[in-house]
C-alpha atoms as a printed R data frame, in Angstrom:
    type eleno elety resid chain resno      x       y        z
1   ATOM     1    CA   UNK     A     1 11.594 217.450 -162.483
2   ATOM     2    CA   UNK     A     2 14.562 220.317 -162.657
3   ATOM     3    CA   UNK     A     3 17.485 220.096 -160.781
4   ATOM     4    CA   UNK     A     4 20.508 222.969 -159.519
5   ATOM     5    CA   UNK     A     5 22.979 219.955 -158.756
6   ATOM     6    CA   UNK     A     6 24.018 216.498 -160.071
7   ATOM     7    CA   UNK     A     7 26.405 214.586 -158.260
8   ATOM     8    CA   UNK     A     8 28.282 211.542 -160.141
9   ATOM     9    CA   UNK     A     9 30.194 208.648 -159.104
10  ATOM    10    CA   UNK     A    10 33.589 208.296 -160.751
11  ATOM    11    CA   UNK     A    11 34.388 204.731 -161.084
12  ATOM    12    CA   UNK     A    12 32.382 203.025 -163.652
13  ATOM    13    CA   UNK     A    13 30.548 206.496 -164.075
14  ATOM    14    CA   UNK     A    14 32.936 209.254 -165.484
15  ATOM    15    CA   UNK     A    15 35.533 207.088 -165.652
16  ATOM    16    CA   UNK     A    16 35.781 203.881 -167.673
17  ATOM    17    CA   UNK     A    17 38.185 202.471 -164.947
18  ATOM    18    CA   UNK     A    18 36.038 199.002 -163.725
19  ATOM    19    CA   UNK     A    19 39.154 196.505 -165.775
20  ATOM    20    CA   UNK     A    20 41.696 198.939 -163.836
21  ATOM    21    CA   UNK     A    21 40.058 198.151 -160.178
22  ATOM    22    CA   UNK     A    22 39.642 194.298 -160.920
23  ATOM    23    CA   UNK     A    23 42.977 193.888 -162.463
24  ATOM    24    CA   UNK     A    24 44.220 196.396 -159.270
25  ATOM    25    CA   UNK     A    25 42.874 194.212 -156.659
26  ATOM    26    CA   UNK     A    26 43.500 191.208 -157.953
27  ATOM    27    CA   UNK     A    27 47.192 191.648 -158.631
28  ATOM    28    CA   UNK     A    28 47.884 193.157 -155.324
29  ATOM    29    CA   UNK     A    29 45.919 190.448 -153.582
30  ATOM    30    CA   UNK     A    30 48.070 187.442 -154.762
31  ATOM    31    CA   UNK     A    31 50.813 189.632 -154.052
32  ATOM    32    CA   UNK     A    32 49.750 189.614 -150.526
33  ATOM    33    CA   UNK     A    33 49.085 185.843 -150.822
34  ATOM    34    CA   UNK     A    34 45.292 186.308 -150.334
35  ATOM    35    CA   UNK     A    35 42.719 183.733 -151.753
36  ATOM    36    CA   UNK     A    36 42.162 184.286 -155.410
37  ATOM    37    CA   UNK     A    37 39.014 186.380 -156.532
38  ATOM    38    CA   UNK     A    38 37.122 186.214 -159.693
39  ATOM    39    CA   UNK     A    39 36.338 189.504 -161.820
40  ATOM    40    CA   UNK     A    40 32.623 188.975 -160.991
41  ATOM    41    CA   UNK     A    41 33.363 189.353 -157.211
42  ATOM    42    CA   UNK     A    42 35.736 191.965 -157.517
43  ATOM    43    CA   UNK     A    43 32.900 194.214 -159.891
44  ATOM    44    CA   UNK     A    44 30.655 193.844 -157.182
45  ATOM    45    CA   UNK     A    45 32.122 195.476 -154.589
46  ATOM    46    CA   UNK     A    46 32.983 198.389 -156.429
47  ATOM    47    CA   UNK     A    47 31.872 201.552 -155.592
48  ATOM    48    CA   UNK     A    48 32.744 200.806 -151.571
49  ATOM    49    CA   UNK     A    49 35.340 202.361 -149.847
50  ATOM    50    CA   UNK     A    50 38.928 200.437 -150.149
51  ATOM    51    CA   UNK     A    51 38.842 198.786 -146.470
52  ATOM    52    CA   UNK     A    52 35.161 197.543 -146.697
53  ATOM    53    CA   UNK     A    53 35.754 196.584 -150.465
54  ATOM    54    CA   UNK     A    54 39.065 194.402 -149.377
55  ATOM    55    CA   UNK     A    55 36.940 193.343 -145.861
56  ATOM    56    CA   UNK     A    56 34.426 192.313 -148.295
57  ATOM    57    CA   UNK     A    57 36.222 190.031 -150.744
58  ATOM    58    CA   UNK     A    58 38.406 188.162 -147.915
59  ATOM    59    CA   UNK     A    59 36.778 188.745 -144.539
60  ATOM    60    CA   UNK     A    60 39.384 187.042 -142.461
61  ATOM    61    CA   UNK     A    61 42.038 190.092 -143.241
62  ATOM    62    CA   UNK     A    62 44.174 190.827 -140.906
63  ATOM    63    CA   UNK     A    63 45.617 193.843 -140.039
64  ATOM    64    CA   UNK     A    64 49.366 193.755 -141.900
65  ATOM    65    CA   UNK     A    65 47.513 191.977 -144.759
66  ATOM    66    CA   UNK     A    66 44.988 194.910 -144.934
67  ATOM    67    CA   UNK     A    67 48.391 197.448 -144.361
68  ATOM    68    CA   UNK     A    68 49.832 195.517 -146.831
69  ATOM    69    CA   UNK     A    69 46.561 195.582 -150.067
70  ATOM    70    CA   UNK     A    70 46.270 199.054 -149.485
71  ATOM    71    CA   UNK     A    71 49.984 200.095 -150.800
72  ATOM    72    CA   UNK     A    72 49.973 197.558 -153.377
73  ATOM    73    CA   UNK     A    73 46.317 198.066 -154.837
74  ATOM    74    CA   UNK     A    74 47.424 201.775 -155.125
75  ATOM    75    CA   UNK     A    75 50.663 201.295 -156.737
76  ATOM    76    CA   UNK     A    76 48.891 199.230 -159.540
77  ATOM    77    CA   UNK     A    77 45.908 201.388 -159.639
78  ATOM    78    CA   UNK     A    78 48.458 204.283 -160.115
79  ATOM    79    CA   UNK     A    79 51.115 202.907 -162.442
80  ATOM    80    CA   UNK     A    80 51.817 199.218 -162.815
81  ATOM    81    CA   UNK     A    81 48.531 197.891 -164.257
82  ATOM    82    CA   UNK     A    82 48.481 197.587 -167.508
83  ATOM    83    CA   UNK     A    83 45.180 197.903 -167.923
84  ATOM    84    CA   UNK     A    84 44.074 201.235 -169.855
85  ATOM    85    CA   UNK     A    85 41.573 203.732 -168.061
86  ATOM    86    CA   UNK     A    86 40.406 206.944 -169.226
87  ATOM    87    CA   UNK     A    87 37.193 209.068 -169.127
88  ATOM    88    CA   UNK     A    88 34.002 207.972 -171.508
89  ATOM    89    CA   UNK     A    89 33.428 208.930 -174.432
90  ATOM    90    CA   UNK     A    90 31.945 212.860 -174.299
91  ATOM    91    CA   UNK     A    91 32.010 212.717 -170.580
92  ATOM    92    CA   UNK     A    92 34.465 215.480 -170.573
93  ATOM    93    CA   UNK     A    93 31.999 217.854 -173.215
94  ATOM    94    CA   UNK     A    94 29.030 217.043 -171.284
95  ATOM    95    CA   UNK     A    95 30.583 217.928 -167.355
96  ATOM    96    CA   UNK     A    96 31.487 221.396 -169.354
97  ATOM    97    CA   UNK     A    97 27.818 221.700 -171.156
98  ATOM    98    CA   UNK     A    98 26.516 221.023 -167.800
99  ATOM    99    CA   UNK     A    99 28.903 223.880 -166.048
100 ATOM   100    CA   UNK     A   100 28.088 226.477 -169.311
101 ATOM   101    CA   UNK     A   101 24.198 226.403 -168.107
102 ATOM   102    CA   UNK     A   102 24.633 226.617 -164.394
103 ATOM   103    CA   UNK     A   103 24.453 223.695 -163.082
104 ATOM   104    CA   UNK     A   104 26.320 222.877 -159.962
105 ATOM   105    CA   UNK     A   105 28.530 219.407 -160.282
106 ATOM   106    CA   UNK     A   106 29.674 217.358 -157.346
107 ATOM   107    CA   UNK     A   107 31.259 214.027 -156.988
108 ATOM   108    CA   UNK     A   108 30.956 211.748 -154.350
109 ATOM   109    CA   UNK     A   109 33.387 208.291 -155.025
110 ATOM   110    CA   UNK     A   110 34.577 205.646 -152.884
111 ATOM   111    CA   UNK     A   111 37.937 206.519 -154.006
112 ATOM   112    CA   UNK     A   112 40.380 207.877 -151.749
113 ATOM   113    CA   UNK     A   113 40.695 211.812 -151.216
114 ATOM   114    CA   UNK     A   114 44.187 211.087 -152.328
115 ATOM   115    CA   UNK     A   115 43.262 209.192 -155.225
116 ATOM   116    CA   UNK     A   116 40.599 212.054 -156.557
117 ATOM   117    CA   UNK     A   117 42.686 214.537 -156.213
118 ATOM   118    CA   UNK     A   118 45.550 213.166 -158.082
119 ATOM   119    CA   UNK     A   119 43.237 212.231 -161.255
120 ATOM   120    CA   UNK     A   120 41.282 215.470 -161.130
121 ATOM   121    CA   UNK     A   121 44.457 217.274 -161.809
122 ATOM   122    CA   UNK     A   122 45.703 214.589 -164.036
123 ATOM   123    CA   UNK     A   123 43.017 215.480 -166.259
124 ATOM   124    CA   UNK     A   124 42.067 218.887 -165.544
125 ATOM   125    CA   UNK     A   125 38.846 218.794 -164.095
126 ATOM   126    CA   UNK     A   126 38.893 219.680 -160.454
127 ATOM   127    CA   UNK     A   127 37.591 223.006 -161.758
128 ATOM   128    CA   UNK     A   128 34.722 221.314 -162.758
129 ATOM   129    CA   UNK     A   129 33.060 220.416 -159.393
130 ATOM   130    CA   UNK     A   130 31.587 222.687 -157.293
131 ATOM   131    CA   UNK     A   131 32.460 219.989 -154.147
132 ATOM   132    CA   UNK     A   132 33.884 216.636 -154.156
133 ATOM   133    CA   UNK     A   133 33.530 213.838 -151.232
134 ATOM   134    CA   UNK     A   134 35.162 210.826 -150.714
135 ATOM   135    CA   UNK     A   135 34.830 207.414 -148.372
136 ATOM   136    CA   UNK     A   136 37.972 207.921 -146.464
137 ATOM   137    CA   UNK     A   137 36.621 211.548 -145.486
138 ATOM   138    CA   UNK     A   138 33.234 210.418 -144.950
139 ATOM   139    CA   UNK     A   139 31.366 207.175 -144.575
140 ATOM   140    CA   UNK     A   140 31.214 204.505 -147.213
141 ATOM   141    CA   UNK     A   141 28.458 204.367 -149.709
142 ATOM   142    CA   UNK     A   142 25.846 203.301 -149.313
143 ATOM   143    CA   UNK     A   143 25.612 205.391 -146.606
144 ATOM   144    CA   UNK     A   144 24.035 208.411 -146.923
145 ATOM   145    CA   UNK     A   145 26.310 210.643 -145.284
146 ATOM   146    CA   UNK     A   146 28.281 211.655 -148.258
147 ATOM   147    CA   UNK     A   147 25.299 212.944 -150.155
148 ATOM   148    CA   UNK     A   148 23.974 214.905 -147.205
149 ATOM   149    CA   UNK     A   149 27.224 216.733 -146.559
150 ATOM   150    CA   UNK     A   150 27.654 217.798 -150.287
151 ATOM   151    CA   UNK     A   151 24.070 219.328 -150.352
152 ATOM   152    CA   UNK     A   152 24.669 221.012 -146.789
153 ATOM   153    CA   UNK     A   153 28.463 222.142 -148.150
154 ATOM   154    CA   UNK     A   154 26.477 223.933 -151.577
155 ATOM   155    CA   UNK     A   155 23.188 224.206 -149.718
156 ATOM   156    CA   UNK     A   156 20.837 222.528 -152.017
157 ATOM   157    CA   UNK     A   157 18.063 220.474 -150.744
158 ATOM   158    CA   UNK     A   158 17.334 216.942 -151.450
159 ATOM   159    CA   UNK     A   159 14.572 217.415 -154.002
160 ATOM   160    CA   UNK     A   160 17.086 219.843 -156.315
161 ATOM   161    CA   UNK     A   161 19.731 217.087 -156.390
162 ATOM   162    CA   UNK     A   162 20.592 214.305 -158.954
163 ATOM   163    CA   UNK     A   163 23.353 211.268 -157.768
164 ATOM   164    CA   UNK     A   164 24.317 209.148 -161.216
165 ATOM   165    CA   UNK     A   165 26.317 205.904 -160.643
166 ATOM   166    CA   UNK     A   166 26.612 202.668 -162.115
167 ATOM   167    CA   UNK     A   167 25.973 200.767 -158.662
168 ATOM   168    CA   UNK     A   168 23.467 199.466 -156.268
169 ATOM   169    CA   UNK     A   169 25.511 201.295 -153.254
170 ATOM   170    CA   UNK     A   170 25.043 204.593 -155.296
171 ATOM   171    CA   UNK     A   171 21.452 204.059 -156.221
172 ATOM   172    CA   UNK     A   172 20.669 203.325 -152.392
173 ATOM   173    CA   UNK     A   173 22.763 205.906 -151.196
174 ATOM   174    CA   UNK     A   174 20.562 208.223 -153.509
175 ATOM   175    CA   UNK     A   175 17.155 206.886 -151.924
176 ATOM   176    CA   UNK     A   176 18.896 206.785 -148.163
177 ATOM   177    CA   UNK     A   177 19.044 210.123 -148.747
178 ATOM   178    CA   UNK     A   178 15.769 211.327 -150.517
179 ATOM   179    CA   UNK     A   179 17.880 212.270 -153.774
180 ATOM   180    CA   UNK     A   180 16.836 211.299 -157.261
181 ATOM   181    CA   UNK     A   181 19.411 208.528 -158.685
182 ATOM   182    CA   UNK     A   182 20.102 207.805 -162.832
183 ATOM   183    CA   UNK     A   183 21.822 204.416 -163.507
184 ATOM   184    CA   UNK     A   184 24.420 204.005 -165.816
185 ATOM   185    CA   UNK     A   185 24.980 200.419 -167.152
186 ATOM   186    CA   UNK     A   186 28.455 200.559 -168.591
187 ATOM   187    CA   UNK     A   187 29.750 200.146 -165.259
188 ATOM   188    CA   UNK     A   188 30.078 197.751 -162.334
189 ATOM   189    CA   UNK     A   189 26.224 196.427 -161.841
190 ATOM   190    CA   UNK     A   190 24.436 194.503 -164.091
191 ATOM   191    CA   UNK     A   191 20.902 196.332 -165.237
192 ATOM   192    CA   UNK     A   192 18.655 193.853 -163.266
193 ATOM   193    CA   UNK     A   193 20.402 194.824 -159.927
194 ATOM   194    CA   UNK     A   194 20.024 198.922 -160.559
195 ATOM   195    CA   UNK     A   195 16.836 198.805 -161.875
196 ATOM   196    CA   UNK     A   196 15.968 197.232 -158.515
197 ATOM   197    CA   UNK     A   197 16.746 200.308 -156.970
198 ATOM   198    CA   UNK     A   198 14.042 202.361 -158.879
199 ATOM   199    CA   UNK     A   199 16.236 204.713 -160.691
200 ATOM   200    CA   UNK     A   200 14.502 207.255 -162.447
201 ATOM   201    CA   UNK     A   201 16.255 206.306 -165.860
202 ATOM   202    CA   UNK     A   202 18.928 203.986 -167.103
203 ATOM   203    CA   UNK     A   203 21.578 205.140 -169.487
204 ATOM   204    CA   UNK     A   204 23.544 202.944 -171.580
205 ATOM   205    CA   UNK     A   205 26.613 205.521 -172.398
206 ATOM   206    CA   UNK     A   206 27.207 209.134 -171.652
207 ATOM   207    CA   UNK     A   207 25.613 210.404 -174.696
208 ATOM   208    CA   UNK     A   208 22.240 208.550 -173.871
209 ATOM   209    CA   UNK     A   209 22.733 210.383 -170.047
210 ATOM   210    CA   UNK     A   210 23.562 213.817 -171.625
211 ATOM   211    CA   UNK     A   211 20.539 213.808 -173.391
212 ATOM   212    CA   UNK     A   212 18.464 212.686 -170.287
213 ATOM   213    CA   UNK     A   213 19.902 215.667 -168.056
214 ATOM   214    CA   UNK     A   214 19.500 217.835 -170.757
215 ATOM   215    CA   UNK     A   215 15.555 217.174 -170.984
216 ATOM   216    CA   UNK     A   216 15.163 217.156 -167.002
217 ATOM   217    CA   UNK     A   217 16.879 220.380 -166.062
């Protein structure tokens, strides 16, 4: 193997934010007056861009409700949700070690550009990533466009890149772009679904991922 570029999903992969997303989506939906959705239903759409996620959960949603959902979800996620959120243990140290080894790092996420920039600045992590792509400036996963744009920008062939994610959307995106994938089981989608996407490996923690990457470089 050997990789020059490692592209990470954000929510559920580097950030332990699945519970925060579920709570924020459910709270926003209740305020807008949309039908209740279960934790499992919300977990299944994590990784999609926000409009695509909302339309999947509530197919009959109209434009006014969509606008209210976008505003309400963002407010709850940023400040109103009581569910804690942070990086998975060891994630920041892993990123630092990889960067020190000269590996290019990137992010491909369903978050909005505004949302990703805010969290990268809050955590002082922007300098770790050579490039980032968000769903609202490209196409939502599993479309491969975000990965294709990152590969073009950083001048890395698909064969030298690795995608790390916790959802089938991440792994399907990687497969469509001809990029190898590693699955993280500590996020939104269950292991059986992830294994169906034929990842190179299934890691159950950042520590396990760190070891796997060190051996694969």
